[in-house]
BATIKE-674555 format. One record per residue (C-alpha): residue in one letter; x, y, z. Coordinates in pm, whole numbers, plus 50000, padded with zeros to 5 digits. Example, Ala and Ser with C-alpha at 12.3 -4.5 7.8 and 13.67 -1.06 7.14 Angstrom:
A512304955050780/S513674989450714/
This chain:
X964001797308844/X964401808209205/X961931818209470/X962911838209778/X961681822710100/X962531835710444/X965631854010323/X967161824310140/X966911810009793/X965341777009710/X965811762609367/X962621748709225/X963491714009102/X962631700708764/X959841681808937/X957961714408982/X958461722408618/X957151687508548/X954141695108758/X953531726808560/X953301705708248/X951301677408401/X948761696708603/X946241693108330/X943461697708576/X944051734708529/X943581736308157/X941631768408098/X940871769507728/X940491734507588/X939261721507258/X936771748707182/X935931732906853/X934971700407021/X932881717907281/X930831734407009/X929851699806886/X927441698507179/X925331728907122/X925951757007365/X922261758007437/X922231721507538/X925261727207760/X923531756707922/X920401736207979/X922411708608143/X924191734208359/X920861748508468/X919551713508531/X922481707208765/X921611739108953/X917971728608982/X918991694209112/X921261710009370/X918501733209486/X916141703609517/X918601685009739/X919861714609942/X916501731010009/X914981698310121/X917861693610363/X917391728710502/X913601724910523/X913311689510659/X916631681210823/X918651711310939/X920291713311194/X920621675411179/X923711661311013/X921991645510714/X918681643610535/X916641611610525/X914941617610190/X912401589510200/X910901599810534/X911621637010487/X913381642010821/X916811647010963/X919161619411073/X920231625611431/X922781601811570/X921411582411863/X917791587411763/X917971565111457/X919021528411448/X922791525311434/X924351519011094/X927731509711240/X930851527611119/X928851548310871/X927461568611161/X930961578611276/X930761607311025/X927861622511220/X928851645411506/X925771667311564/X927551695811385/X925161700911089/X927441680410869/X925651685810538/X925561723510575/X929251726410662/X930191702310384/X928201722710130/X929511757910200/X931991761209913/X929581743509677/X927181772609724/X929941797109633/X931101776909333/X927551774309198/X927281812209225/X924611811109492/X926241838809687/X923291850509893/X922581815210005/X926281810910084/X926261841410310/X923171828910492/X924741794610534/X927981809010674/X926011828810932/X924071797511032/X927281777511075/X928861804711288/X925811808611512/X924401773311529/X927201748011491/X928971735811804/X932091714611800/X932291704312168/X929681677012158/X930131646012373/X930211622712077/X932721598911920/X933481606811557/X935741593911282/X938961614011262/X939131607710888/X935551617410805/X935561647611037/X938771659910879/X937761657310515/X934121668110559/X933971692410851/X937481706510878/X937721706910499/X934281722710475/X935191750210720/X938461757410538/X936741757010198/X934061780410329/X936721803310478/X938611803910147/X935451812709955/X934511839410208/X937931855610169/X937661854209790/X934251870509786/X935331896310042/X938321905909827/X936001911309530/X934421939309733/X930721931209703/X929841904009950/X930991890610288/X932441923610405/X931381915410761/X933361882710764/X936261882411011/X937791847110990/X935061831311202/X935131798911001/X938901797311034/X938571800811411/X936101772011413/X938451751511198/X941271757811443/X939081747411735/X938141715411555/X941791708811472/X942681710611841/X939831686911924/X941201661511676/X944811663611800/X944391639312096/X943911611711839/X947581615511744/X948801605412090/X950551573711966/X954211564511946/X953931558811572/X952261591911496/X949351574211330/X946071587511468/X943461567011646/X940551561511407/X938061578411642/X938081606211898/X935541621712134/X935001658112041/X934571668212405/X936821644412599/X939411634312341/X940711600112443/X940371605012818/X938781574512970/X936181565213062/X934411596612949/X935671594712592/X934251559812531/X936981554012275/X940751550912252/X940991513012271/X941271507111898/X944501492911758/X943911494111382/X943181520711125/X942971521410748/X945811535510542/X943621562310392/X942321571710737/X945851579510857/X947171592410525/X944411616710424/X945141645710657/X947991665710508/X945981689310285/X943531700710550/X946031700710839/X948741718710639/X946221744210515/X945031749810871/X948601755010991/X949421779110711/X946201798710746/X946271800211126/X950011802511188/X950141772111418/X952471745511273/X951321717711505/X948641704911267/X950891700910966/X953561685411189/X951271657111300/X949911650710951/X953451648910810/X954541624811082/X951661601210998/X952551602110628/X956221596110704/X955371565510912/X953191550510640/X955951556010388/X958481538510610/X956111509010656/X955551502910286/X956501468410162/X960001474910035/X960001448709758/X956681458309603/X956531494809723/X952861489409804/X950991495810126/X948351474310290/X944771483610368/X944811482910749/X947701489810986/X948271486811361/X948641522411492/X950981511711771/X953301486211611/X953051495511244/X952291459411149/X950031454710852/X946751439210961/X945281436010611/X947911431010347/X945791434610038/X946611465209834/X944681484309570/X943541519309482/X940031516709621/X938501516209968/X940941518510256/X943891532210056/X942521554809780/X943031590009917/X946461581710064/X947861581209710/X945731611209614/X947071632209902/X950711624009834/X950421638709486/X948171667709579/X950381676309877/X953191681309627/X950961703709415/X949641724109707/X952761726009926/X955551724309667/X957451696709855/X959351674609610/X959481646409864/X955781639809825/X956141637309448/X958991612409479/X956951590709712/X953921592309488/X955961583009181/X957411552909363/X953941540909460/X952511548809119/X955121527608942/X954181498409170/X950481503809105/X950971503008731/X953211472508758/X951071451008982/X947541464909030/X946761479708690/X945471454308440/X943811477908195/X941001484508206/X940851467508548/X942431477508877/X942671446309092/X943901443409449/X947031422909513/X948951410909818/X951731434709919/X954121405609980/X952911386209676/X952101413909430/X951891390409134/X948881373609296/X945491390509292/X943861393909633/X940301395009502/X938221392009189/X936121423009239/X936571460609244/X934901486809462/X933341519109342/X935801541709526/X938531533809274/X936571554609022/X938561584809144/X941801570009010/X941421580008643/X941111615908763/X944311612608963/X946021597708658/X944951628308462/X946721650208718/X949731627608686/X949591631008308/X949121593708240/X946141597108011/X945931563507834/X945161541408136/X942881568708272/X940791567407956/X940751529507955/X939611525308315/X937071553408289/X935551537507982/X935191504408164/X933491522408453/X931161540008213/X930161507008057/X929371493208403/X927371524508478/X925351520708161/X924641484508247/X923501490708607/X922541528008586/X925031534708866/X928331520108977/X927551492109222/X929461495509547/X931491465909424/X931481446109099/X933351415808970/X935921413508696/X933191401508463/X931131432208564/X928481415108769/X927181430709088/X929151421009398/X927711446709641/X924531461709504/X924381494509699/X925141528709552/X925211557809799/X925351583909521/X929131584709514/X930731612809311/X934071596909213/X932971587108862/X931701622508794/X935021635608929/X937081615308681/X934691624708401/X935311661508468/X939091657508480/X939161637808155/X937041663907981/X939381691408099/X942391671307982/X941111661007640/X938321685207550/X936511654807412/X932761660507385/X932281623907471/X932701632107837/X929911657607817/X927671629207706/X928901608508001/X927991637008233/X924581639508072/X924051602408143/X924911607808510/X922361636008534/X919641615808364/X920181585508586/X920131606308903/X916841622408805/X915281590408678/X916311565808948/X917451584709261/X915261615609274/X912481615209533/X910161642909658/X912451652309948/X915811650709773/X917871622509623/X917911588109783/X920801563809778/X920261531409589/X919851501109811/X920131477709514/X921051489409164/X919541457709020/X916061463709158/X916131501609185/X915171500709552/X916111530609767/X917821536110099/X916771564210331/X920051583410317/X921541612810133/X925161616310237/X926741650510269/X929331642510001/X926541641809743/X926111679509785/X929771686509854/X931201668609549/X928721656309292/X927251690009201/X930641707309193/X931981683908926/X928781682808723/X928421720508728/X932031726408622/X931631700608346/X928891721008175/X929631756308295/X931511782308098/X934391800508261/X932281831408316/X929721811308511/X932111809108806/X932961840309008/X936591830209058/X939221811208866/X938861775208982/X942311767808849/X943841787809133/X942671760709372/X943091723809429/X940311700009522/X940631679309838/X939271644009839/X935921658909950/X936171684809668/X936801713809903/X938771742209750/X942201751409891/X944251779609730/X947511771009555/X949271801009712/X949451782310044/X952801767309938/X954561800710007/X952381812410292/X954301793810561/X958071792010583/X960831778210802/X964321790710879/X967561771110854/X966981754711193/X963641741711074/X961831764811317/X958831785511223/X960001818211068/X956621834011009/X955011848010700/X956421866910407/X954631888610161/X955491880009804/X954141896009492/X952381876009225/X955511872509013/X956791846609258/X953971823309167/X954771819208801/X955851783308860/X952361774108976/X950501790608691/X948031767308519/X948981750108200/X946931766707928/X947981744007645/X945521719407497/X946821684707572/X946031670307230/X945631700807005/X946451682706683/X944651650106753/X941221655306909/X940301619206830/X943131605607044/X940921597507343/X938411580007121/X941091557706971/X941981545907322/X938371541007428/X937281521907122/X938571487107224/X936591489607549/X933341502307407/X931561468907446/X933681453707718/X930681448907948/X928131438107688/X930351411507544/X930701377107698/X932521380308027/X935951393707937/X938811371908040/X940721387808323/X943791368208220/X944131387307893/X945291423207897/X944091442407594/X946531468607481/X946571492007187/X949311482206948/X952061508106939/X952291518606577/X949631495406446/X945891501306453/X943641478206648/X944551457306949/X946811428907044/X946601405307341/X949281404607603/X949281374407832/X950531381508184/X952691356108364/X950571355808676/X947481347008470/X949071319008267/X947531284208286/X949341255808116/X946091237608037/X944381267307875/X944341262707494/X944011300107438/X947081306607650/X949061280007466/X948111295807135/X949291329707260/X952581314207374/X953101299507029/X952361333206873/X954971349307098/X957581323007009/X957451306407352/X957701268507371/X956321248607663/X958001216307772/X956451192908030/X959041178508269/X958781144508434/X958341159408781/X955151177108674/X956691211308617/X956751229708288/X959681246608123/X959351277407904/X961781286607627/X961461316207394/X962781318507037/X962161353806916/X962631343606553/X959661320006585/X957261347506695/X954501358206458/X955691394206452/X958131417906615/X955381429906847/X954621394106949/X958301387407010/X958381418107235/X955341405207423/X957041371407455/X960131387007605/X958001406507851/X956101374807941/X959341356208010/X960631384708225/X957401385008422/X957571347308464/X961121349408598/X960081376608840/X957011357108947/X959081325809006/X961621345509204/X958891361809409/X957301328409491/X960631313309591/X961241342109830/X957861336109989/X958011298410026/X955651285910292/X956941258510522/X955901222410458/X952811208410623/X951981174210763/X949381147710682/X949301123710976/X947411090810947/X945811086011287/X943411057211230/X944131020511301/X946741006511262/X948881037711211/X947751057611516/X949741088611427/X953021071311349/X952661077010976/X953461113110886/X953541124210524/X955281156010413/X952781178310235/X953051210010033/X951051240410149/X948561261509957/X948601299209914/X944871300009973/X942351284710209/X942611281410587/X946161285210718/X946851254510929/X949381272811145/X946441292111288/X944611260411392/X946351245811697/X944651212011679/X944741209011301/X941881195511090/X940941159411150/X938701137410942/X938261106410730/X939361107910368/X937201101810063/X937911102609691/X936061128209484/X934121119009176/X935371130008932/X938761123009081/X940351154308931/X937831176209116/X937561199708820/X933791199708798/X930911197009040/X931431167609273/X928951139809195/X929331121209526/X928771149109780/X927191124410022/X930551106810047/X932551139010071/X930491158810320/X932281162410652/X935401145010522/X938751154010371/X938501151909995/X941151134509786/X941681148009436/X944191142009160/X946361169409021/X945711182008671/X943071194908429/X942241226908624/X943551251408879/X944081240909239/X941701267609364/X938961253709142/X939411219309297/X939211235009642/X936001253409558/X934331222109423/X935351201709727/X934201228909962/X930861231209783/X930421193709831/X930831198410206/X934461187810252/X936281200410561/X939651198910388/X941331187410071/X944401168309958/X945621170409600/X947721140309495/X950311144309222/X949491126008899/X953171123008807/X953961086408871/X956751080809120/X957171116709238/X958161119109602/X959011145009864/X962261125709912/X963621137309578/X961451166509461/X961591201909608/X958721213909822/X955651221409612/X953121247909711/X949811253309540/X949191288209406/X945831304709348/X944171309809013/X945031346608973/X941721356709120/X940601363609473/X940561331409677/X939041345109997/X936011323109928/X938111291809984/X937871284910358/X938991248610384/X942651238610425/X944331223910118/X947531203310103/X949541187309824/X951051152309834/X953481138409582/X952531106209412/X954461083009643/X953041097809962/X949561100209815/X949581063409727/X950221054910091/X946821069610175/X945141053909872/X946541019409955/X945561023510319/X942011030610201/X942040998110002/X943330978410300/X941360994110584/X938401009810404/X938181040510630/X941311060910691/X941411090610926/X944071117310889/X945111149311062/X946081179710855/X948371202911050/X951261226911021/X953491200811186/X952971165411305/X951311161711642/X952521140511931/X950721107211930/X949941111412298/X947991142912215/X946021123311957/X945351093212180/X945731106912530/X942761124712675/X940211107212458/X937161091512610/X938181054912626/X937901053213003/X934611071812996/X933401047512736/X934281017412948/X932811032113264/X929601041413087/X929111007112931/X926750983513106/X927890948313194/X925640933412927/X927110956612667/X930630946912762/X929800909812752/X928250914312409/X931300933512292/X933580906412418/X931590879612239/X931570900111920/X935330904911945/X935860867511963/X933960860711641/X936670859411378/X936670849311018/X939120831010801/X942130851310709/X944990855510475/X948310859010660/X949640882810402/X946980909410448/X945420928810729/X942030945210721/X940050964210977/X936880982710888/X936301012311113/X932791025811134/X933541052611390/X936421075311465/X939041058611683/X939461071512034/X936391093012037/X933391091112261/X930941065512128/X927431054812212/X926621021912380/X925661007312046/X929051015311893/X932170994011921/X935411004312085/X938301004911843/X941521006312035/X944800996711878/X948441006011891/X950240988911609/X953760996811509/X954581012211170/X958121012311039/X959261026510713/X962441031310526/X961461065510394/X961221099610546/X957471100810521/X956991079510834/X958221087211182/X959521054611334/X958601044411687/X961521024111814/X960351016912166/X957141014612362/X956561015112735/X955060983712881/X952700983213172/X955440969913396/X957491001113335/X960140983113128/X961140993212776/X960800965912515/X962040962312162/X959720968611870/X960120933311748/X958120909911966/X958400872211908/X954660868611935/X953980896111679/X953620888311311/X954780915711072/X952810920110755/X954310940510471/X951850963110299/X953520964809960/X952320986709680/X953521008609399/X954641034509653/X958251028109561/X960731022109837/X958321030910115/X957420999110293/X955000999310580/X955370972210840/X952260967111046/X952880948811369/X949950925411427/X949020908811753/X948260872011776/X945670878212044/X942330894311976/X942380913612300/X945660928612393/X947060911612699/X948790881612544/X952240877812685/X955250867912485/X957170835512542/X959190850212826/X956230864713011/X956900901012929/X954080924812851/X952920928812492/X953350963012344/X950340965412114/X946680957112116/X944310950011838/X940610947711891/X938330936411619/X935690958811476/X932310946511377/X931790948511003/X928590956010822/X927470919910848/X927940918311224/X931100897611193/X934520909711292/X936550913410974/X940000909211119/X942320887410917/X945280874811112/X947800847311125/X946270815711273/X947430809011625/X946790782511884/X946610809512150/X942950815812067/X941070789812264/X937930783012454/X939750792812770/X940240827812635/X936630829812533/X935450823112885/X937420851113047/X935490871813301/X934270907013259/X936470918213547/X939460904213366/X938560922213047/X938090955113226/X941370950313405/X943150943313080/X941640973712914/X942640994613214/X946220982413172/X946140991412805/X944921026412886/X947651030613146/X950181018912891/X949031045512642/X949361072312905/X952891061012988/X954091060012629/X957211080012555/X956591111912366/X957271106611998/X959441132211825/X957351136311511/
């Protein structure tokens, strides 16, 4: 088939033929037998009820609110921006341009209220001004006001052509649309072509008058939902500049998609193109970007838009779709869910799938949404995967009604008439108030909010009316138009109304007869003529999905191909090795699980051991997903992290290699790291509520690997008040020396609620901390992206301030306390710390200053080979007057040597008179005695005990100077 455009031929690709078959929105004579099942009288009554509801809302707006932008139905007055308390970004839709009236123009025409439509058009022309000094949302103004003006213009032309009404009309609405388009154009003044999210209608982005233009981010939908209105404006007005800018924005978003997953993020930097929010779904922030790619192909006939949409759609069905759920994922880690809840805006997606021709998942998701609606009367603004309320508001959104209408047109199933009836009943029962319809503040309590958004009139009543109306009830053929995201009507003939020559320059308009539009004729074939129960067979498994016990998000229910009923398909990203149900499913699919010594599991499939051919197929798919997931995770390996023991006697010299977590606080974003004492959780596996929160609060929680997901451990520790968490491998002998880096993944759900940093230590490194806790009671560590210089840990602390603030009596008492020692065992070393080392302490607290040497034969410890003495000379680590105590444990070949002073203060000289390199001051234990066990030495004498305060202060001053002069460790 060929179509002549601008003197040349363009071959309509098979994609357009595909569209002709898939554009099931435009079905004109569907399932008449099924429709008759709901009595025609009942359908007529519901149609009339929709008209009455519209009149109730519209007339109250005109009586109590006009010319304000919106009606406040509880107080029966108009919402004027600046006169009412700010609602934040929601108010960016209000521009003092009678928003509700403009947004409702083509609704009046569609509902056959022609006289009211003519009055409304005259009011808009005479009363609405678009040069107000006000900052508005480019996105909202485009879809509501520009779309409303174009929809009103289209309806005015249609009625004028019919010869009875609107004969006076002379493109006034189109002129207003063009003016508004020019007022929005300054927002596109960026190098990327992405528009600023807001613009001043009078001053554009000119500062300071505009009071905007400093933003850097915009949502994907905000930048990608312009092409229908802007292209229509260009093709109706003859000025190509609008379509050019909208195309450029779409092109940029396409180029910035994540190339491995073919998904886009939610928020993007308009200058650099960097993704600011990398979660991806089909709901808020992205929704209409996908919608406009597909509808741009339908309206404009450009195959490129279809190809882009198909690429995105394949990624959505691969990663986001988990029928009946649609869950957000990370664009760089698409096998990991980004959240465990869904927002109400995704309710449009089944309708888009109908246009695409992918009916099965559309039916499944719609049924789930209907079950949620029946449970809460309305779709909550957000709800969890187990269908509980996440955000309780409901601003009377129309997306669910939209998908209901599309599915009815596609299937002719009377079921969707009943769904529509439910929507009508709930609106009248719960949202209707004397002055209109009020948004729900909380669907659980039924409380109202004083708002009635313009989209309620622009969209909701269009879809409900068309659902119950007969073809003769509408003055024009709705199938000659396409709905924008705000349900404004744009004519399909626009695709040939604007052409370009070979040099891609505007060539002007051509006048083609109707025969050239055969390729865009609506599909008049019933989608399922021989199987009217098809939709019901798909819905049936989800009938009670909400009423049942919380459905498991890790199980995807699918209809068995040739077999009746359902079968369970386990997805790789949801698999948990300790879940008995998952293990049973693996066995059924012929997959064996083998536990390896290093804590990993190995999966092997034997198709001949599967319960059936279908199960073997599921097993193969599971293995393929697991391979892909493993590959994806390897590509996105996070760098190792560090656990640095900074308490006495380690003082930052002991650094343990730790595995990162894919959830929780990212340590690379915290310059100073997270510092705190460690404490063991009870139960140690951290898989249930922590029973010793008093010991965990304000500390870094230690937990053992196993028995539950890492994210669950993190949540329990966080709930107990922990500031961080360390998971220690339960596989005896595992070590970072021999095992590859291990990173902790999430639990397949959203982990945004985990806000504490989490690290993983292999068994050998973990035992170093556990043994240190046994030896020294309190162990302080620093969690960071890389080990910190010891001088940054010690230097700059308040030791000098502490000394200067102490009174003489306090210092004398401290000195006497330090000299009280107990019997000791030369093979052990203990020091109980009651306060954080090197932090500012009160006069009643003890100073704990030490700088012992730690050597190790493993990679987990950074050796300190030399220290700087106070005489400026470098000395060897091994001092003749220092006794080395081996702290031996089951940590394998890691041996920690703690250099211990023979003097309780820190100024004892060695046999040759050189300065000592470490100091060790006792710390008062709980019984008032210093619990320092050391090798007996004749150096401790009465002479030492009688040293003067001045001498002590001098010695401490020397020690402080020595710390400040220490060479910088390369950790």
